C-alpha positions as CSV (number, residue, x, y, z in Angstrom):
1,K,147.7,379.5,54.6
2,G,148.0,380.3,51.0
3,F,146.3,380.5,47.6
4,C,146.8,379.4,44.1
5,I,146.1,381.1,40.8
6,F,145.2,378.2,38.4
7,F,146.2,379.1,34.9
8,G,146.2,376.4,32.2
9,P,146.4,372.6,32.7
10,T,147.7,371.2,36.0
11,P,149.4,367.8,36.6
12,V,146.0,366.2,37.4
13,S,144.1,367.8,34.4
14,K,142.5,365.6,31.8
15,D,142.2,368.4,29.3
16,D,143.4,372.0,28.9
17,K,141.5,373.2,32.0
18,P,143.1,373.5,35.4
19,K,142.1,371.0,38.1
20,S,143.2,370.9,41.7
21,A,144.7,367.8,43.2
22,S,142.7,368.3,46.4
23,P,139.6,370.3,47.4
24,V,139.8,374.1,47.1
25,N,137.6,377.0,47.9
26,I,137.1,379.3,44.9
27,F,136.9,382.9,45.9
28,A,137.7,384.8,42.8
29,K,137.8,384.6,39.0
30,I,140.3,386.2,36.5
31,E,138.6,388.6,34.1
32,G,140.3,389.6,30.9
33,D,143.4,388.0,29.3
34,A,145.0,385.7,31.8
35,K,148.0,385.2,29.5
36,I,149.8,387.9,31.5
37,F,150.6,385.1,34.0
38,N,152.9,383.5,31.4
39,Q,155.7,385.8,32.4
40,F,155.8,384.4,36.0
41,S,157.4,381.0,36.9
42,S,157.0,381.7,40.6
43,F,156.1,384.6,42.9
44,N,157.2,385.4,46.4
45,G,155.7,388.5,47.8
46,N,152.7,390.2,49.2
47,V,149.3,390.5,47.6
48,S,146.9,393.2,48.8
49,K,143.5,394.3,47.9
50,G,143.6,397.1,45.4
């Protein structure tokens, strides 16, 4: 099991909006400036509810 944070266009996007290659369940939305994710190329760790 896993999850993705879509930020910016994806390989299957037809414009500048992210699009998944297969069906997904959306369970959250980023509020504020999502550009903070530009500093990450990958992440391997634990995410917990804050």
